[in-house]
N, CA, C and O atoms as CSV, one atom per row, in Angstrom:
chain,resi,resn,atom,element,x,y,z
A,1,UNK,N,N,-27.178,5.121,-12.262
A,1,UNK,CA,C,-27.319,4.481,-10.962
A,1,UNK,C,C,-26.061,3.654,-10.684
A,1,UNK,O,O,-25.520,3.001,-11.576
A,2,UNK,N,N,-25.620,3.696,-9.455
A,2,UNK,CA,C,-24.401,2.991,-9.053
A,2,UNK,C,C,-24.650,1.488,-9.016
A,2,UNK,O,O,-25.731,1.024,-8.653
A,3,UNK,N,N,-23.619,0.745,-9.402
A,3,UNK,CA,C,-23.718,-0.711,-9.358
A,3,UNK,C,C,-23.482,-1.188,-7.929
A,3,UNK,O,O,-22.706,-0.575,-7.196
A,4,UNK,N,N,-24.142,-2.274,-7.522
A,4,UNK,CA,C,-23.961,-2.778,-6.155
A,4,UNK,C,C,-22.510,-3.142,-5.847
A,4,UNK,O,O,-22.063,-2.970,-4.714
A,5,UNK,N,N,-21.773,-3.640,-6.832
A,5,UNK,CA,C,-20.376,-4.001,-6.592
A,5,UNK,C,C,-19.565,-2.752,-6.253
A,5,UNK,O,O,-18.697,-2.792,-5.381
A,6,UNK,N,N,-19.843,-1.656,-6.933
A,6,UNK,CA,C,-19.139,-0.410,-6.659
A,6,UNK,C,C,-19.440,0.123,-5.269
A,6,UNK,O,O,-18.554,0.643,-4.591
A,7,UNK,N,N,-20.676,-0.005,-4.850
A,7,UNK,CA,C,-21.056,0.461,-3.522
A,7,UNK,C,C,-20.367,-0.389,-2.447
A,7,UNK,O,O,-19.896,0.140,-1.441
A,8,UNK,N,N,-20.312,-1.701,-2.664
A,8,UNK,CA,C,-19.650,-2.579,-1.701
A,8,UNK,C,C,-18.148,-2.270,-1.654
A,8,UNK,O,O,-17.559,-2.222,-0.574
A,9,UNK,N,N,-17.534,-2.063,-2.816
A,9,UNK,CA,C,-16.104,-1.733,-2.856
A,9,UNK,C,C,-15.827,-0.413,-2.150
A,9,UNK,O,O,-14.833,-0.287,-1.435
A,10,UNK,N,N,-16.698,0.566,-2.346
A,10,UNK,CA,C,-16.533,1.854,-1.681
A,10,UNK,C,C,-16.671,1.705,-0.161
A,10,UNK,O,O,-15.897,2.290,0.596
A,11,UNK,N,N,-17.640,0.934,0.272
A,11,UNK,CA,C,-17.827,0.725,1.711
A,11,UNK,C,C,-16.642,-0.036,2.310
A,11,UNK,O,O,-16.196,0.279,3.413
A,12,UNK,N,N,-16.133,-1.035,1.587
A,12,UNK,CA,C,-14.986,-1.789,2.086
A,12,UNK,C,C,-13.745,-0.908,2.160
A,12,UNK,O,O,-12.961,-1.020,3.102
A,13,UNK,N,N,-13.564,-0.041,1.183
A,13,UNK,CA,C,-12.431,0.882,1.208
A,13,UNK,C,C,-12.520,1.862,2.369
A,13,UNK,O,O,-11.525,2.127,3.043
A,14,UNK,N,N,-13.701,2.393,2.596
A,14,UNK,CA,C,-13.890,3.305,3.723
A,14,UNK,C,C,-13.684,2.632,5.062
A,14,UNK,O,O,-13.068,3.201,5.964
A,15,UNK,N,N,-14.201,1.418,5.192
A,15,UNK,CA,C,-14.032,0.679,6.442
A,15,UNK,C,C,-12.566,0.343,6.692
A,15,UNK,O,O,-12.086,0.469,7.819
A,16,UNK,N,N,-11.847,-0.085,5.648
A,16,UNK,CA,C,-10.432,-0.402,5.848
A,16,UNK,C,C,-9.630,0.853,6.174
A,16,UNK,O,O,-8.660,0.784,6.929
A,17,UNK,N,N,-10.015,1.990,5.622
A,17,UNK,CA,C,-9.344,3.250,5.950
A,17,UNK,C,C,-9.566,3.611,7.416
A,17,UNK,O,O,-8.630,4.005,8.111
A,18,UNK,N,N,-10.781,3.479,7.874
A,18,UNK,CA,C,-11.088,3.782,9.275
A,18,UNK,C,C,-10.327,2.839,10.209
A,18,UNK,O,O,-9.720,3.280,11.185
A,19,UNK,N,N,-10.362,1.533,9.905
A,19,UNK,CA,C,-9.664,0.569,10.759
A,19,UNK,C,C,-8.157,0.801,10.741
A,19,UNK,O,O,-7.499,0.693,11.776
A,20,UNK,N,N,-7.612,1.118,9.578
A,20,UNK,CA,C,-6.183,1.399,9.499
A,20,UNK,C,C,-5.787,2.591,10.348
A,20,UNK,O,O,-4.757,2.564,11.023
A,21,UNK,N,N,-6.594,3.630,10.319
A,21,UNK,CA,C,-6.310,4.822,11.115
A,21,UNK,C,C,-6.408,4.524,12.606
A,21,UNK,O,O,-5.564,4.965,13.386
A,22,UNK,N,N,-7.424,3.784,13.000
A,22,UNK,CA,C,-7.601,3.443,14.414
A,22,UNK,C,C,-6.415,2.613,14.912
A,22,UNK,O,O,-5.843,2.909,15.962
A,23,UNK,N,N,-6.047,1.575,14.157
A,23,UNK,CA,C,-4.957,0.708,14.602
A,23,UNK,C,C,-3.613,1.420,14.556
A,23,UNK,O,O,-2.755,1.159,15.399
A,24,UNK,N,N,-3.407,2.313,13.590
A,24,UNK,CA,C,-2.164,3.089,13.546
A,24,UNK,C,C,-2.050,3.974,14.780
A,24,UNK,O,O,-0.996,4.032,15.412
A,25,UNK,N,N,-3.126,4.659,15.119
A,25,UNK,CA,C,-3.101,5.537,16.294
A,25,UNK,C,C,-2.916,4.747,17.589
A,25,UNK,O,O,-2.212,5.194,18.494
A,26,UNK,N,N,-3.543,3.580,17.679
A,26,UNK,CA,C,-3.357,2.741,18.881
A,26,UNK,C,C,-1.921,2.247,18.972
A,26,UNK,O,O,-1.341,2.209,20.057
A,27,UNK,N,N,-1.346,1.868,17.831
A,27,UNK,CA,C,0.037,1.387,17.846
A,27,UNK,C,C,0.998,2.510,18.219
A,27,UNK,O,O,1.958,2.283,18.955
A,28,UNK,N,N,0.752,3.708,17.724
A,28,UNK,CA,C,1.613,4.844,18.073
A,28,UNK,C,C,1.502,5.175,19.561
A,28,UNK,O,O,2.480,5.595,20.179
A,29,UNK,N,N,0.323,4.989,20.129
A,29,UNK,CA,C,0.132,5.306,21.542
A,29,UNK,C,C,0.744,4.250,22.460
A,29,UNK,O,O,1.171,4.572,23.569
A,30,UNK,N,N,0.793,2.998,22.014
A,30,UNK,CA,C,1.242,1.936,22.904
A,30,UNK,C,C,2.607,1.357,22.553
A,30,UNK,O,O,3.248,0.741,23.405
A,31,UNK,N,N,3.063,1.541,21.324
A,31,UNK,CA,C,4.303,0.890,20.905
A,31,UNK,C,C,5.407,1.881,20.594
A,31,UNK,O,O,5.289,3.084,20.827
A,32,UNK,N,N,6.465,1.337,20.069
A,32,UNK,CA,C,7.607,2.148,19.680
A,32,UNK,C,C,7.299,2.859,18.362
A,32,UNK,O,O,6.890,2.222,17.391
A,33,UNK,N,N,7.490,4.146,18.330
A,33,UNK,CA,C,7.208,4.912,17.112
A,33,UNK,C,C,8.105,4.474,15.962
A,33,UNK,O,O,7.693,4.526,14.804
A,34,UNK,N,N,9.318,4.046,16.265
A,34,UNK,CA,C,10.229,3.602,15.218
A,34,UNK,C,C,9.687,2.373,14.511
A,34,UNK,O,O,9.690,2.316,13.282
A,35,UNK,N,N,9.225,1.399,15.261
A,35,UNK,CA,C,8.690,0.177,14.662
A,35,UNK,C,C,7.392,0.448,13.916
A,35,UNK,O,O,7.179,-0.083,12.826
A,36,UNK,N,N,6.532,1.262,14.489
A,36,UNK,CA,C,5.230,1.535,13.880
A,36,UNK,C,C,5.394,2.281,12.566
A,36,UNK,O,O,4.792,1.900,11.563
A,37,UNK,N,N,6.194,3.328,12.554
A,37,UNK,CA,C,6.351,4.099,11.322
A,37,UNK,C,C,7.121,3.309,10.273
A,37,UNK,O,O,6.870,3.460,9.077
A,38,UNK,N,N,8.050,2.474,10.703
A,38,UNK,CA,C,8.772,1.640,9.740
A,38,UNK,C,C,7.850,0.654,9.047
A,38,UNK,O,O,7.928,0.471,7.832
A,39,UNK,N,N,6.977,0.020,9.818
A,39,UNK,CA,C,6.030,-0.924,9.216
A,39,UNK,C,C,5.004,-0.215,8.338
A,39,UNK,O,O,4.649,-0.713,7.270
A,40,UNK,N,N,4.534,0.934,8.780
A,40,UNK,CA,C,3.528,1.634,7.984
A,40,UNK,C,C,4.126,2.205,6.704
A,40,UNK,O,O,3.401,2.434,5.736
A,41,UNK,N,N,5.423,2.437,6.685
A,41,UNK,CA,C,6.068,2.947,5.474
A,41,UNK,C,C,6.230,1.866,4.413
A,41,UNK,O,O,6.585,2.174,3.274
A,42,UNK,N,N,5.980,0.616,4.760
A,42,UNK,CA,C,6.116,-0.494,3.809
A,42,UNK,C,C,4.887,-0.677,2.930
A,42,UNK,O,O,4.873,-1.575,2.088
A,43,UNK,N,N,3.854,0.146,3.098
A,43,UNK,CA,C,2.633,-0.108,2.356
A,43,UNK,C,C,2.798,-0.031,0.839
A,43,UNK,O,O,2.100,-0.773,0.148
A,44,UNK,N,N,3.667,0.809,0.265
A,44,UNK,CA,C,3.796,0.771,-1.202
A,44,UNK,C,C,4.333,-0.570,-1.699
A,44,UNK,O,O,3.891,-1.062,-2.738
A,45,UNK,N,N,5.262,-1.157,-0.986
A,45,UNK,CA,C,5.800,-2.453,-1.397
A,45,UNK,C,C,4.737,-3.543,-1.269
A,45,UNK,O,O,4.628,-4.418,-2.128
A,46,UNK,N,N,3.960,-3.485,-0.197
A,46,UNK,CA,C,2.898,-4.470,-0.013
A,46,UNK,C,C,1.842,-4.304,-1.100
A,46,UNK,O,O,1.338,-5.296,-1.626
A,47,UNK,N,N,1.505,-3.079,-1.440
A,47,UNK,CA,C,0.546,-2.827,-2.508
A,47,UNK,C,C,1.056,-3.372,-3.832
A,47,UNK,O,O,0.289,-3.964,-4.592
A,48,UNK,N,N,2.339,-3.183,-4.119
A,48,UNK,CA,C,2.903,-3.696,-5.360
A,48,UNK,C,C,2.843,-5.218,-5.404
A,48,UNK,O,O,2.505,-5.789,-6.440
A,49,UNK,N,N,3.161,-5.878,-4.308
A,49,UNK,CA,C,3.127,-7.339,-4.275
A,49,UNK,C,C,1.705,-7.844,-4.497
A,49,UNK,O,O,1.493,-8.796,-5.248
A,50,UNK,N,N,0.738,-7.214,-3.854
A,50,UNK,CA,C,-0.654,-7.612,-4.044
A,50,UNK,C,C,-1.072,-7.391,-5.496
A,50,UNK,O,O,-1.773,-8.224,-6.070
A,51,UNK,N,N,-0.655,-6.291,-6.086
A,51,UNK,CA,C,-0.953,-6.015,-7.494
A,51,UNK,C,C,-0.337,-7.080,-8.385
A,51,UNK,O,O,-0.991,-7.578,-9.302
A,52,UNK,N,N,0.903,-7.429,-8.126
A,52,UNK,CA,C,1.583,-8.429,-8.944
A,52,UNK,C,C,0.899,-9.786,-8.835
A,52,UNK,O,O,0.817,-10.520,-9.820
A,53,UNK,N,N,0.408,-10.124,-7.649
A,53,UNK,CA,C,-0.238,-11.422,-7.454
A,53,UNK,C,C,-1.607,-11.458,-8.129
A,53,UNK,O,O,-1.904,-12.393,-8.873
A,54,UNK,N,N,-2.431,-10.462,-7.878
A,54,UNK,CA,C,-3.816,-10.512,-8.333
A,54,UNK,C,C,-4.033,-9.963,-9.742
A,54,UNK,O,O,-4.964,-10.387,-10.427
A,55,UNK,N,N,-3.203,-9.041,-10.179
A,55,UNK,CA,C,-3.441,-8.413,-11.479
A,55,UNK,C,C,-2.376,-8.758,-12.514
A,55,UNK,O,O,-2.486,-8.359,-13.673
A,56,UNK,N,N,-1.370,-9.478,-12.111
A,56,UNK,CA,C,-0.335,-9.855,-13.060
A,56,UNK,C,C,0.565,-8.707,-13.459
A,56,UNK,O,O,1.172,-8.740,-14.530
A,57,UNK,N,N,0.664,-7.694,-12.619
A,57,UNK,CA,C,1.516,-6.543,-12.918
A,57,UNK,C,C,2.975,-6.921,-12.735
A,57,UNK,O,O,3.305,-7.841,-11.986
A,58,UNK,N,N,3.822,-6.215,-13.412
A,58,UNK,CA,C,5.257,-6.392,-13.236
A,58,UNK,C,C,5.911,-5.030,-13.409
A,58,UNK,O,O,5.416,-4.205,-14.178
A,59,UNK,N,N,6.998,-4.782,-12.720
A,59,UNK,CA,C,7.655,-3.485,-12.881
A,59,UNK,C,C,8.280,-3.390,-14.269
A,59,UNK,O,O,8.643,-4.407,-14.860
A,60,UNK,N,N,8.404,-2.184,-14.783
A,60,UNK,CA,C,9.069,-2.034,-16.079
A,60,UNK,C,C,10.540,-2.394,-15.941
A,60,UNK,O,O,11.105,-2.277,-14.854
A,61,UNK,N,N,11.162,-2.827,-17.021
A,61,UNK,CA,C,12.579,-3.164,-16.917
A,61,UNK,C,C,13.402,-1.938,-16.554
A,61,UNK,O,O,13.070,-0.813,-16.927
A,62,UNK,N,N,14.468,-2.174,-15.830
A,62,UNK,CA,C,15.334,-1.079,-15.424
A,62,UNK,C,C,16.053,-0.513,-16.639
A,62,UNK,O,O,16.440,-1.263,-17.536
A,63,UNK,N,N,16.233,0.785,-16.677
A,63,UNK,CA,C,16.961,1.371,-17.823
A,63,UNK,C,C,18.426,0.966,-17.764
A,63,UNK,O,O,18.952,0.697,-16.684
A,64,UNK,N,N,19.077,0.921,-18.895
A,64,UNK,CA,C,20.499,0.560,-18.890
A,64,UNK,C,C,21.306,1.635,-18.189
A,64,UNK,O,O,20.933,2.808,-18.210
A,65,UNK,N,N,22.409,1.245,-17.568
A,65,UNK,CA,C,23.235,2.243,-16.901
A,65,UNK,C,C,23.829,3.213,-17.918
A,65,UNK,O,O,24.074,2.837,-19.064
A,66,UNK,N,N,24.059,4.441,-17.510
A,66,UNK,CA,C,24.629,5.414,-18.459
A,66,UNK,C,C,26.045,5.003,-18.852
A,66,UNK,O,O,26.829,4.516,-18.037
A,67,UNK,N,N,26.336,5.216,-20.112
A,67,UNK,CA,C,27.677,4.864,-20.573
A,67,UNK,C,C,28.629,6.011,-20.236
A,67,UNK,O,O,28.310,7.186,-20.419
A,68,UNK,N,N,29.770,5.646,-19.756
A,68,UNK,CA,C,30.758,6.673,-19.362
A,68,UNK,C,C,31.865,6.677,-20.433
A,68,UNK,O,O,32.853,5.949,-20.334
A,69,UNK,N,N,31.670,7.491,-21.424
A,69,UNK,CA,C,32.660,7.631,-22.472
A,69,UNK,C,C,33.354,8.978,-22.328
A,69,UNK,O,O,33.174,9.879,-23.147
A,70,UNK,N,N,34.131,9.092,-21.296
A,70,UNK,CA,C,34.792,10.369,-21.041
A,70,UNK,C,C,36.243,10.311,-21.386
A,70,UNK,O,O,36.954,11.303,-21.232
């Protein structure tokens, strides 16, 4: 049997998906497509920031630059 917290999380995810789609379509219909698509393309960065704040995530360290011994 599903836990109530899981059902609430699923409903909240579905509702936010529906609202996001509605507002994206309204913005595309009324605003500049350049501004709308630019802002909507920022969602991975926003997701990472939220993850870092709430879950304590951090990006892995950058690999060292390749050595040029030519």
